[in-house]
C-alpha positions in Angstrom: -2.1 4.3 -21.3 -2.8 4.7 -24.9 -6.4 5.8 -26.0 -8.1 2.6 -26.8 -10.8 2.3 -29.3 -14.4 1.2 -28.8 -14.6 1.9 -25.2 -17.0 2.8 -22.5 -15.9 4.9 -19.6 -17.4 5.0 -16.0 -16.2 7.9 -13.7 -16.7 8.4 -10.2 -16.4 5.0 -9.0 -15.1 4.6 -5.4 -13.1 1.3 -4.4 -14.9 -0.5 -1.7 -12.6 -3.6 -1.4 -9.9 -5.5 -3.0 -11.0 -9.1 -3.9 -7.7 -10.5 -5.1 -4.5 -9.6 -7.3 -6.6 -8.8 -10.2 -10.1 -7.7 -8.9 -11.8 -5.3 -6.7 -15.3 -3.9 -6.0 -16.4 -0.4 -6.7 -19.6 1.8 -6.0 -20.8 4.7 -8.0 -20.5 8.1 -6.2 -24.1 7.8 -4.9 -23.3 4.6 -3.2 -26.0 2.8 -4.9 -24.4 0.2 -7.3 -21.6 -2.1 -6.2 -19.8 -3.6 -9.0 -17.2 -6.4 -9.1 -14.5 -5.6 -11.5 -12.1 -7.9 -13.0 -8.9 -6.5 -14.6 -8.9 -6.7 -18.2 -6.1 -8.2 -19.8 -4.1 -9.5 -16.6 -4.3 -12.7 -14.4 -3.0 -13.0 -10.8 -2.8 -16.2 -8.9 -5.9 -17.4 -6.9 -6.4 -16.4 -3.1 -8.7 -19.5 -2.4 -9.2 -23.0 -3.7 -11.1 -23.2 -6.9 -11.3 -24.8 -10.2 -9.0 -22.1 -11.6 -6.5 -23.0 -9.0 -6.6 -26.7 -10.0 -6.1 -25.7 -13.7 -3.2 -23.2 -12.7 -1.5 -26.1 -10.8 -1.8 -28.2 -13.9 -0.3 -25.6 -16.2 2.4 -24.3 -14.2 3.3 -27.7 -12.4 3.6 -25.6 -9.1 1.7 -26.9 -5.9 -1.7 -25.3 -5.1 -0.3 -24.1 -1.6 2.4 -22.1 -3.2 0.1 -20.5 -5.8 -2.1 -19.6 -2.9 0.6 -17.8 -1.1 1.6 -16.0 -4.4 -2.2 -14.9 -4.8 -2.3 -13.4 -1.3 1.0 -11.7 -2.0 -0.4 -10.3 -5.2 -3.6 -9.2 -3.5 -1.5 -7.5 -0.6 0.5 -5.6 -3.4 -2.8 -4.4 -4.8 -4.4 -3.5 -1.8 -1.2 -1.1 -1.0 -2.0 0.9 -4.3 -5.7 0.7 -4.5 -7.1 2.0 -1.3 -10.8 1.8 -0.2 -12.6 5.3 -0.8 -10.2 6.0 -3.6 -11.9 7.2 -6.8 -11.1 5.5 -10.0 -12.3 5.5 -13.6 -13.0 2.5 -15.4 -12.4 2.0 -19.1 -14.2 -0.9 -20.7 -13.8 -2.5 -24.2 -17.0 -2.8 -26.1 -16.0 -6.3 -27.3 -15.2 -7.8 -24.0 -17.0 -5.8 -21.2 -18.1 -8.8 -19.2 -16.6 -12.2 -18.2 -18.3 -15.5 -18.1 -19.4 -14.9 -14.2 -21.0 -11.3 -15.2 -18.0 -9.2 -13.6 -17.2 -6.2 -15.4 -13.8 -6.4 -17.4 -12.1 -3.0 -17.3 -8.9 -1.0 -17.2 -8.8 0.6 -13.8 -7.3 4.2 -13.8 -6.3 6.0 -10.5 -6.9 9.8 -10.4 -3.5 10.6 -11.3 -4.1 8.6 -14.6 -2.0 5.5 -13.5 -3.6 2.2 -14.8 -3.8 -0.5 -12.0 -3.8 -3.2 -14.7 -0.3 -2.0 -16.1 1.0 -1.5 -12.6 0.3 -5.2 -11.5 2.1 -6.5 -14.6 5.0 -4.1 -14.7 5.7 -4.8 -10.8 5.3 -8.7 -11.4 2.2 -9.3 -9.3 0.1 -10.2 -12.4 0.8 -11.6 -15.9 -1.0 -11.1 -19.1 -4.4 -12.9 -19.6 -5.5 -13.6 -23.2 -8.7 -15.5 -22.4 -10.5 -12.2 -23.2 -8.5 -10.1 -25.9 -7.9 -6.7 -25.2 -5.9 -3.9 -27.2 -3.4 -3.5 -24.4 -2.4 -7.6 -24.5 0.7 -7.0 -26.7 2.0 -4.4 -24.3 1.3 -6.5 -21.3 3.4 -9.2 -22.7 6.3 -7.0 -23.1 5.9 -5.6 -19.6 5.7 -9.1 -18.3 8.8 -10.1 -20.0 10.7 -7.3 -18.5 9.3 -7.9 -15.1 10.1 -11.7 -15.2 13.7 -11.1 -16.7 14.4 -8.4 -13.9 13.0 -10.6 -11.0 10.2 -8.2 -10.0 7.3 -8.9 -7.5 6.3 -12.8 -7.6 9.3 -13.4 -10.2 11.6 -13.2 -7.2 10.1 -16.5 -5.9 9.2 -18.4 -9.1 10.0 -18.3 -12.9 6.1 -18.5 -13.8 3.0 -18.5 -12.1 
């Protein structure tokens, strides 16, 4: 991951659970403050019925049940690479640190330096999300095109999600 301008970094965060394909919960090393993290710059299909699911149905012309199944597959993939108890570092951009619901928007880095956001896009289990602009968006769009063109992840089943 390239160095991002205007950033906040939170180290010593421990994954407590995976929420869906583009979110997880972490707790600081003292176990005091649990925070829900929404991955900055990416979007995965929903795992439960919601307004967002209805919006995705309209935009993709795919049935909600199929989108839910894709969302579950995305969550399962993230759960296989982001294990509870694993230490991560959060990198937040100052311009967009929180979403509409108060969730922290961040790039999530594993101990080896891998970025979960990038891994989800690169493997085809998430797509770029431009509602909250981020400096990695253009890179994510390129990675997503490669994943789609090569039938990775969810793109094995659908052309778009």
